[in-house]
TIKE-935273 format. One line per field, with one value per residue (C-alpha): residue number from 1; residue in three letters; x, y, z. Coordinates in pm, 1 decimal, decimal comma. Example, Ala and Ser with C-alpha at 12.3 -4.5 7.8 and 13.67 -1.06 7.14 Angstrom:
// residues 2
domar: 1 / 2
zalo: ALA / SER
xx: 1230,0 / 1367,0
yy: -450,0 / -106,0
zz: 780,0 / 714,0
This chain:
// residues 193
domar: 1 / 2 / 3 / 4 / 5 / 6 / 7 / 8 / 9 / 10 / 11 / 12 / 13 / 14 / 15 / 16 / 17 / 18 / 19 / 20 / 21 / 22 / 23 / 24 / 25 / 26 / 27 / 28 / 29 / 30 / 31 / 32 / 33 / 34 / 35 / 36 / 37 / 38 / 39 / 40 / 41 / 42 / 43 / 44 / 45 / 46 / 47 / 48 / 49 / 50 / 51 / 52 / 53 / 54 / 55 / 56 / 57 / 58 / 59 / 60 / 61 / 62 / 63 / 64 / 65 / 66 / 67 / 68 / 69 / 70 / 71 / 72 / 73 / 74 / 75 / 76 / 77 / 78 / 79 / 80 / 81 / 82 / 83 / 84 / 85 / 86 / 87 / 88 / 89 / 90 / 91 / 92 / 93 / 94 / 95 / 96 / 97 / 98 / 99 / 100 / 101 / 102 / 103 / 104 / 105 / 106 / 107 / 108 / 109 / 110 / 111 / 112 / 113 / 114 / 115 / 116 / 117 / 118 / 119 / 120 / 121 / 122 / 123 / 124 / 125 / 126 / 127 / 128 / 129 / 130 / 131 / 132 / 133 / 134 / 135 / 136 / 137 / 138 / 139 / 140 / 141 / 142 / 143 / 144 / 145 / 146 / 147 / 148 / 149 / 150 / 151 / 152 / 153 / 154 / 155 / 156 / 157 / 158 / 159 / 160 / 161 / 162 / 163 / 164 / 165 / 166 / 167 / 168 / 169 / 170 / 171 / 172 / 173 / 174 / 175 / 176 / 177 / 178 / 179 / 180 / 181 / 182 / 183 / 184 / 185 / 186 / 187 / 188 / 189 / 190 / 191 / 192 / 193
zalo: MET / PHE / GLN / SER / THR / ILE / ASP / ARG / GLU / GLU / LEU / ASN / LYS / LEU / PRO / LEU / GLU / ALA / PHE / GLU / GLY / GLU / ILE / HIS / LEU / ILE / ASP / SER / PRO / ALA / ASP / VAL / LYS / LYS / TYR / LEU / PRO / VAL / LEU / ARG / ARG / GLU / ALA / VAL / LEU / GLY / PHE / ASP / THR / GLU / THR / ARG / PRO / ALA / PHE / ARG / LYS / GLY / ARG / ARG / ASN / VAL / ILE / SER / LEU / LEU / GLN / PHE / SER / THR / GLN / PHE / HIS / ALA / PHE / LEU / ILE / ARG / ILE / ALA / SER / VAL / GLY / LEU / PRO / ASP / GLU / LEU / ILE / ARG / LEU / MET / GLU / ASP / ASP / ARG / ILE / LEU / LYS / VAL / GLY / ALA / ALA / VAL / HIS / ASP / ASP / LEU / ILE / GLU / LEU / ASN / ALA / VAL / ARG / PRO / PHE / LYS / ALA / GLU / GLU / PHE / LEU / ASP / LEU / GLN / LYS / TYR / VAL / GLY / ALA / PHE / GLY / ILE / GLY / SER / LYS / GLY / LEU / THR / LYS / LEU / ALA / GLY / ILE / VAL / LEU / GLY / PHE / ARG / ILE / SER / LYS / SER / GLN / GLN / LEU / SER / ASN / TRP / ASP / ALA / GLU / VAL / LEU / THR / GLU / ALA / GLN / MET / ARG / TYR / ALA / ALA / THR / ASP / ALA / TRP / VAL / CYS / TYR / ARG / ILE / TYR / LYS / GLU / LEU / GLN / LYS / GLN / LYS / GLN / GLY
xx: -1174,8 / -1259,2 / -1576,7 / -1462,6 / -1644,2 / -1889,4 / -2146,3 / -2231,0 / -2524,7 / -2315,5 / -2030,4 / -2236,2 / -2373,6 / -1979,3 / -1866,0 / -1636,1 / -1291,7 / -983,1 / -646,4 / -622,3 / -273,5 / 22,4 / 60,4 / 374,3 / 381,1 / 742,5 / 753,6 / 1111,9 / 1461,0 / 1499,8 / 1190,2 / 1334,0 / 1648,5 / 1427,6 / 1176,7 / 1350,1 / 1550,4 / 1268,2 / 1058,2 / 1444,8 / 1380,0 / 1039,2 / 994,0 / 647,2 / 538,3 / 181,7 / 212,6 / -11,0 / 8,5 / -212,0 / -242,8 / -443,6 / -686,7 / -687,1 / -1032,5 / -948,1 / -911,5 / -562,8 / -412,4 / -200,2 / -92,0 / 277,9 / 222,7 / 189,9 / 180,6 / 363,0 / 249,9 / 393,7 / 229,7 / 300,8 / 23,2 / 85,0 / 264,0 / 192,6 / 420,0 / 275,8 / 604,5 / 500,9 / 711,1 / 637,3 / 854,9 / 1119,5 / 1094,0 / 1252,8 / 1592,6 / 1842,0 / 1725,3 / 1376,3 / 1499,4 / 1737,4 / 1411,6 / 1220,6 / 1517,8 / 1566,9 / 1499,0 / 1478,1 / 1142,4 / 823,2 / 607,1 / 232,0 / -14,3 / -320,0 / -222,2 / 114,4 / 247,1 / 66,2 / 214,5 / 566,8 / 536,3 / 459,2 / 670,5 / 982,5 / 853,2 / 953,3 / 1302,0 / 1437,4 / 1475,8 / 1442,7 / 1176,5 / 1231,0 / 1000,3 / 674,1 / 344,7 / 33,5 / -259,7 / -455,0 / -256,4 / -174,0 / -570,3 / -667,7 / -458,5 / -719,7 / -1033,3 / -1084,2 / -1203,9 / -1248,6 / -947,5 / -1027,3 / -915,3 / -1276,5 / -1399,7 / -1070,0 / -1100,6 / -1476,1 / -1376,6 / -1038,8 / -1089,3 / -1484,5 / -1496,8 / -1540,3 / -1316,8 / -1404,6 / -1327,1 / -1472,7 / -1117,1 / -996,9 / -1050,0 / -964,4 / -663,2 / -359,6 / -133,3 / -284,7 / -7,7 / -180,5 / -353,9 / -639,9 / -690,3 / -934,9 / -695,5 / -412,0 / -675,5 / -744,6 / -421,7 / -289,8 / -572,9 / -491,6 / -143,6 / -239,5 / -540,8 / -273,8 / -54,2 / -354,4 / -516,3 / -153,8 / -100,1 / -404,4 / -391,1 / -59,8 / -209,1 / -498,5 / -198,1 / -27,2 / -320,3
yy: 2224,4 / 1898,6 / 1671,3 / 1348,7 / 1108,4 / 1133,9 / 839,1 / 725,4 / 940,6 / 1291,3 / 1100,5 / 1024,6 / 1402,2 / 1518,6 / 1571,3 / 1279,7 / 1388,8 / 1205,7 / 1262,7 / 1511,1 / 1554,0 / 1369,2 / 1001,7 / 811,5 / 426,5 / 307,1 / -50,4 / -62,2 / -31,2 / 264,5 / 435,2 / 377,4 / 562,2 / 860,9 / 922,8 / 834,6 / 1127,2 / 1323,8 / 1157,7 / 1206,9 / 1557,7 / 1574,3 / 1692,7 / 1498,4 / 1213,0 / 1058,1 / 654,3 / 356,4 / -12,0 / -201,9 / -600,4 / -831,7 / -970,1 / -1293,3 / -1450,0 / -1789,6 / -1787,8 / -1785,1 / -1677,9 / -1330,4 / -1205,5 / -1002,4 / -646,2 / -553,8 / -174,9 / 79,3 / 436,3 / 823,0 / 1117,5 / 1508,3 / 1751,3 / 1726,3 / 1413,2 / 1059,7 / 778,9 / 431,8 / 128,9 / -233,3 / -431,7 / -748,4 / -559,2 / -406,0 / -518,2 / -315,9 / -185,5 / -15,8 / 330,0 / 295,8 / 125,9 / 442,1 / 641,4 / 391,6 / 461,9 / 839,4 / 1028,0 / 1358,1 / 1237,8 / 1214,4 / 934,3 / 991,8 / 693,3 / 529,3 / 191,4 / 203,2 / -70,4 / -367,4 / -199,0 / -180,9 / -548,6 / -653,1 / -450,6 / -606,2 / -963,9 / -836,2 / -711,8 / -622,9 / -235,7 / -16,7 / 225,1 / 562,0 / 869,6 / 661,6 / 890,6 / 688,6 / 914,8 / 654,8 / 763,4 / 1098,2 / 1217,2 / 1147,8 / 1477,6 / 1666,2 / 1517,3 / 1287,6 / 946,2 / 811,9 / 592,1 / 493,0 / 681,1 / 778,8 / 891,2 / 1101,7 / 1252,3 / 1356,3 / 1472,6 / 1674,7 / 1780,0 / 1775,6 / 1545,2 / 1199,5 / 931,3 / 631,5 / 256,3 / 118,0 / -23,6 / -167,1 / -539,8 / -529,0 / -708,8 / -532,3 / -758,7 / -739,6 / -736,1 / -361,1 / -161,8 / 29,6 / 416,4 / 356,1 / 166,5 / 390,4 / 686,8 / 470,9 / 411,9 / 763,6 / 911,0 / 690,9 / 828,0 / 1198,9 / 1191,4 / 1071,9 / 1377,6 / 1603,8 / 1507,4 / 1566,1 / 1917,8 / 2032,0 / 1918,1 / 2098,9 / 2415,0 / 2379,9 / 2305,7 / 2640,0 / 2829,8
zz: 1198,6 / 1046,0 / 1127,2 / 1313,3 / 1053,0 / 727,7 / 664,6 / 345,0 / 243,6 / 335,2 / 122,0 / -189,9 / -187,2 / -246,1 / -588,3 / -740,7 / -802,2 / -982,6 / -1036,2 / -1352,3 / -1368,2 / -1591,4 / -1515,9 / -1574,0 / -1609,4 / -1524,9 / -1638,3 / -1758,3 / -1651,1 / -1886,8 / -1714,3 / -1383,3 / -1454,8 / -1616,3 / -1352,1 / -1010,3 / -1007,1 / -1048,2 / -739,8 / -519,5 / -578,9 / -366,0 / -41,3 / 8,0 / -198,3 / -198,6 / -139,6 / -227,6 / -356,8 / -539,7 / -531,0 / -772,1 / -528,9 / -459,3 / -420,8 / -208,3 / 111,7 / 299,5 / -78,4 / -106,4 / -438,3 / -465,3 / -480,2 / -834,9 / -835,1 / -660,9 / -674,2 / -569,9 / -656,9 / -631,6 / -696,4 / -1075,0 / -1186,1 / -1078,0 / -1136,6 / -1135,9 / -1086,0 / -1227,1 / -988,7 / -1182,7 / -1478,0 / -1298,5 / -915,6 / -632,4 / -824,5 / -607,8 / -716,1 / -556,1 / -241,8 / -180,5 / -241,5 / 19,3 / 240,4 / 227,4 / 541,8 / 373,9 / 150,4 / 346,2 / 184,2 / 291,4 / 257,5 / 424,2 / 592,0 / 519,0 / 763,1 / 548,3 / 204,8 / 370,8 / 479,8 / 160,2 / -13,1 / 194,2 / 104,8 / -254,2 / -118,5 / 209,9 / 291,0 / 556,4 / 506,8 / 620,9 / 677,8 / 590,6 / 760,8 / 780,5 / 753,0 / 959,7 / 1284,9 / 1201,8 / 1141,0 / 1488,1 / 1631,5 / 1404,1 / 1603,7 / 1267,4 / 1381,1 / 1038,6 / 893,4 / 559,7 / 228,5 / 88,0 / 451,4 / 479,5 / 127,2 / 220,1 / 557,9 / 479,2 / 112,8 / 62,9 / -245,9 / -299,6 / -482,4 / -669,5 / -553,4 / -877,0 / -997,3 / -647,4 / -715,8 / -1098,6 / -1242,9 / -1122,6 / -1306,2 / -1640,5 / -1946,5 / -2006,8 / -1767,5 / -1865,9 / -1851,3 / -1571,0 / -1368,6 / -1396,9 / -1305,0 / -1013,4 / -893,2 / -969,5 / -759,1 / -455,9 / -396,6 / -491,7 / -253,2 / 41,0 / -66,9 / -86,6 / 261,8 / 400,8 / 275,1 / 374,8 / 708,5 / 723,4 / 603,9 / 903,9 / 1126,1 / 1011,7 / 996,0
């Protein structure tokens, strides 16, 4: 099965991987109409959000980016540009599509602050992995334990509200959602095998 945890030294020995598929940046109503039907055809999506860090105590910024991923496609939705339109709300309320993330509860609270909705079929890996004997909860450690590689966290504290996202930011955001998707798929394989 899987080891319960992994230490920093073991993690650093693993190869570094990132999402290599196609990244779709959604920052206009036209993009929403183009890509949301594609997302609605999926049975499972990796899920994550990014928020510009607040370096002052007690301050919290609004979510900047909402990410969904499949094996080969990542969709980065700029909340400041498109908000949470009806098409996106329908996706997050769709009980036929499993949305898999890590620390999902906090992300959903933040998204509900933008526009209220009833979240359906969200799976939190941090709770789910316990059934597989995994004690670690962080996404980096979960990637190491389940997938045998490490992911970079170098862009985590970058400005997600920047007018133009860098290639490194987009790759980072896509990777976080994709890794959630991959971890879930690998756990399902182990469960069935």
